[in-house]
N, C-alpha and C positions, 0 to 999 in steps of 0.2 A: 504494500500500500504506500503510495506516494504522499508525503506530507510537505506542505508548503507553508512558509511564513509570508505574511503580506504586510504592506504598509501603504499609507496614503500621504502624498506630499502636495503642498500648495505652492504655486509660483505666481509672482506678481506680473509677469509679462510672458509673452510667447517665446521671446529670446532666452530668458532665464529658464523656462521650462525645457527648451531644447538642450541647453547646457546641462541642466540637472539630469535629464534622461541619459545623456551620454556618460555622465559621471557614474550614475547608478548602474548602467549596463556594464561598465568596466568592473564594478564590484559584484557582478553576478546576478543582478536583479533584471527581470524582464517586465516590460510594460503590459499590463492587463487592459487598462482603459485610460483614456484622456477625456477631459470634459472642461469646457469653458463655463465657469460658474458666475452668473450674474449676481452682483451684490445688492442690488436694489438701491434705495435712497437712504441717505442719512436722516434719521428721525427728526432731530432738532432742526436741521436746515430745511427739510421739507415742510415741517410745521410752520416755521417762521415765514418762509417765503410764500407758502400757500396762503397764509393769512393776508400777506401784503398784495400778492399778485399771483394767481394760480398758475399761469404758464411758466413763471420763473421757478416754480417748484420742480419742474422737470429738469432743471440744470443741476440739481443736487445729486444726480446719480453717481454712485461710486464706480470705479473702473472694475473690469472683469478680473477674476483670478482664474488660474488654471489648475485643475485638480488631476493628479496622475496617480493611478493605483499600480503598485508594483507587487511582484511575488518572486520568490526564489525557492528552490528546493531546500528543505530543512534537513541538514545532515545530523544523523543521530550517532552518538558515540557509543561504542560498545560492541 
């Protein structure tokens, strides 16, 4: 029976995600999935700007983050 260990990493840009993937692959990790995660809007900024002028509330959106799920074979000793 194969056992894997897994981990999830978040990156702030596509460029840093690509660098991170290359680094982790050198360490024996394989990419299971990648996903751009929308962060939505900052609560305080959206509320304040929404009260003043609703269309300006749309400017409070946070940048996307990139989620990468990795796995590698778990070596058992013994």
